[in-house]
C-alpha positions, -999 to 999 in steps of 0.1 A, spaced: -331 480 -425 -329 507 -460 -356 495 -485 -352 508 -521 -378 521 -544 -364 514 -577 -378 530 -609 -397 507 -632 -377 501 -670 -402 477 -693 -420 500 -719 -450 523 -718 -447 514 -674 -458 543 -655 -465 531 -620 -445 531 -590 -441 501 -566 -442 526 -536 -461 560 -538 -451 588 -509 -473 585 -485 -470 541 -485 -429 552 -481 -439 577 -454 -452 549 -435 -426 527 -441 -405 552 -424 -426 559 -396 -425 518 -386 -384 525 -384 -373 516 -417 -348 539 -445 -362 544 -478 -343 558 -503 -354 560 -542 -338 563 -576 -343 596 -588 -374 596 -609 -392 567 -595 -424 585 -594 -425 613 -618 -446 591 -637 -471 590 -611 -474 623 -607 -450 622 -575 -419 642 -571 -385 636 -564 -396 663 -537 -433 643 -524 -407 617 -514 -380 637 -496 -405 659 -477 -419 627 -460 -383 614 -456 -370 597 -483 -333 599 -498 -329 602 -542 -305 585 -544 -293 575 -581 -300 540 -594 -264 526 -582 -264 541 -553 -296 528 -548 -285 491 -552 -255 495 -533 -266 509 -503 -309 487 -501 -307 453 -485 -349 454 -503 -353 461 -535 -392 469 -544 -401 469 -582 -434 462 -602 -424 443 -630 -397 415 -630 -357 419 -629 -342 421 -659 -305 415 -670 -295 454 -665 -311 453 -630 -293 412 -621 -258 437 -630 -258 449 -603 -278 427 -575 -255 406 -548 -255 379 -524 -275 409 -499 -301 417 -514 -341 405 -509 -357 415 -545 -397 415 -542 -418 422 -573 -441 403 -600 -419 372 -607 -438 358 -624 -415 326 -612 -440 293 -636 -439 304 -664 -399 328 -663 -373 302 -644 -343 316 -663 -350 342 -642 -353 326 -614 -317 309 -621 -305 340 -632 -313 356 -590 -302 321 -575 -268 328 -591 -264 363 -582 -264 346 -545 -301 367 -542 -328 362 -523 -370 371 -543 -400 367 -534 -424 370 -563 -457 392 -555 -482 370 -576 -478 339 -558 -496 353 -530 -519 328 -520 -559 332 -529 -563 332 -489 -583 363 -465 -554 370 -449 -536 376 -476 -558 400 -490 -543 432 -484 -513 417 -497 -525 409 -532 -514 430 -559 -531 409 -585 -566 415 -567 -554 457 -562 -537 459 -596 -571 439 -615 -599 459 -601 -583 488 -620 -578 469 -650 -617 463 -652 -622 499 -645 -604 507 -670 -610 477 -689 -647 495 -693 -635 531 -700 -611 516 -729 -635 503 -745 -667 535 -743 -637 560 -766 -640 529 -790 -670 524 -796 -689 540 -819 -723 541 -794 -729 560 -757 -739 528 -731 -773 534 -722 -804 538 -724 -814 574 -739 -853 590 -752 -846 620 -774 -871 645 -791 -859 626 -823 -860 590 -806 -849 563 -781 -811 555 -784 -809 514 -770 -788 505 -742 -754 491 -758 -745 455 -746 -717 442 -729 -701 409 -726 -670 396 -700 -655 366 -699 -645 358 -669 -660 367 -635 -624 375 -612 -620 411 -600 -613 426 -634 -644 412 -646 -664 416 -615 -657 450 -611 -660 454 -654 -689 445 -648 -696 469 -616 -685 501 -639 -704 491 -672 -735 486 -648 -732 520 -638 -725 536 -671 -759 515 -678 -759 489 -700 -773 451 -709 -747 430 -687 -735 395 -694 -707 372 -684 -695 337 -683 -668 323 -660 -662 287 -657 -666 284 -616 -701 287 -613 -694 299 -576 -690 334 -598 -727 335 -605 -743 342 -575 -713 373 -575 -722 382 -614 -765 382 -603 -757 405 -569 -744 434 -601 -770 431 -619 -758 411 -653 -770 378 -663 -751 351 -656 -743 325 -690 -744 289 -672 -720 269 -690 -719 231 -671 -689 224 -650 -692 182 -644 -657 165 -651 -637 201 -645 -614 206 -628 -619 229 -593 -603 258 -591 -577 259 -561 -569 291 -537 -590 318 -561 -574 307 -589 -596 296 -622 -581 260 -641 -573 257 -679 -608 246 -697 -609 213 -716 -615 214 -746 -645 203 -745 -658 230 -718 -649 255 -744 -667 244 -770 -698 238 -747 -692 278 -740 -690 291 -772 -729 272 -778 -736 286 -748 -720 320 -757 -727 329 -795 -758 345 -795 -743 367 -766 -711 376 -788 -727 380 -820 -753 403 -799 -727 424 -781 -714 457 -787 -683 454 -761 -667 425 -744 -640 424 -728 -616 394 -720 -602 388 -688 -592 345 -687 -559 341 -673 -547 313 -652 -508 317 -631 -483 302 -655 -500 299 -687 -510 305 -722 -545 325 -721 -572 295 -736 -581 309 -767 -620 316 -761 -631 339 -794 -619 326 -827 -618 341 -858 -646 320 -870 -664 336 -839 -653 371 -847 -665 373 -882 -703 367 -874 -697 397 -840 -714 427 -852 -700 452 -876 -682 480 -849 -681 455 -819 -648 466 -801 -627 433 -779 -608 449 -754 -589 414 -743 -569 422 -709 -557 386 -714 -535 397 -750 -495 395 -721 -504 357 -723 -512 352 -752 -548 369 -760 -579 351 -749 -589 362 -785 -576 348 -814 -573 376 -839 -550 393 -807 -519 417 -801 -503 427 -772 -508 462 -771 -519 464 -807 -558 479 -818 -561 454 -850 -594 456 -871 -605 428 -883 -638 416 -903 -654 450 -891 -642 441 -852 -617 461 -832 -596 440 -816 -576 454 -789 -552 432 -765 -536 453 -739 -528 448 -704 -544 485 -697 -525 470 -663 -531 500 -643 -504 520 -662 -530 543 -670 -542 559 -635 -506 548 -623 -513 573 -594 -537 554 -577 -525 519 -591 -496 530 -576 -508 536 -538 -530 502 -541 -492 483 -547 -474 499 -528 -496 495 -502 -499 449 -507 -466 464 -505 -465 476 -469 -483 453 -454 -462 426 -469 -433 441 -451 -449 444 -424 -460 407 -422 -423 390 -428 -408 411 -404 -408 415 -364 -390 448 -351 -378 460 -384 -360 427 -394 -372 393 -414 -383 366 -390 -380 341 -422 -403 320 -412 -403 294 -441 -432 271 -425 -459 297 -426 -483 299 -458 -482 337 -467 -439 332 -467 -437 298 -482 -458 305 -508 -443 338 -525 -405 331 -512 -390 319 -546 -350 315 -543 -331 318 -508 -304 330 -503 -290 311 -538 -315 279 -538 -341 276 -558 -373 266 -538 -398 244 -552 -434 232 -531 -423 249 -499 -393 230 -498 -351 238 -505 -339 215 -531 
């Protein structure tokens, strides 16, 4: 089986789907690896790094022509699909629930496609979960970006000229990104508070030394598979009331609340921003899906009412070397899971395969069944 590593073309993307160290492990498992020219250059991986471990570096068209499995991080775009045919098996984050037109286009090509963002949140799939591995880095980087953009330092500091009080950080959403943000902000010496619709995250928050702002979620849908559900308008109202005091005192706010396949919930309104501290910073990690802050704009910094609002995915592109290694490890484990003696098993009754296989031989699958 030949695995093709494609260069990411999405604006601002610096990662590569499989790093040389992971490509080496695939080759040791008996797979052939073909890498698009300069695919890893923005992650500090040279063509020669791939060639040293036995991979072949080729131009884009050759990779599509020779590889059976094509791997990316971001969804396949129109230019990619021009080169896709019914012999190809595509693997990337397809975000299929919010991109039905892409799934239809892949099906029309007669191809097969796995969506990495559809990985079930079960224990045996943890080492294949790209959303978790990348969100972990995003949570860390959000705090570092916030520290850079703030006009204050994080820790308590006692000097001859007086005492500097610690900064206050508020985090919305205690998933993978939120937990890493809490841990990073605490390590830097900030006073940290966090809130989440999932009350089961209270213990995790407190174990990291942060205060959990509790909001009664009676009547809300329970989270399934580790993913948050969309909150009701009543819950959002009650959350605002409970969190407002902390929000208005915060020097840095990080929002991470995303619901798969849906627009991000608005957690911070313009009216709330008007009451925040002058000079406060908001890092909105949900900006790609509309944003948790009413005034967020993707990949832009907006200053409104004295508050700096940065809408970003921060996606780990800013730490692309580590991010590429982690994503690649997820892909290695996923490919090993799907294959036996370097051939696909196609076990459609198995949960991981069933959930991630979105298109099979040009047929769109829904709810685990072929239509």
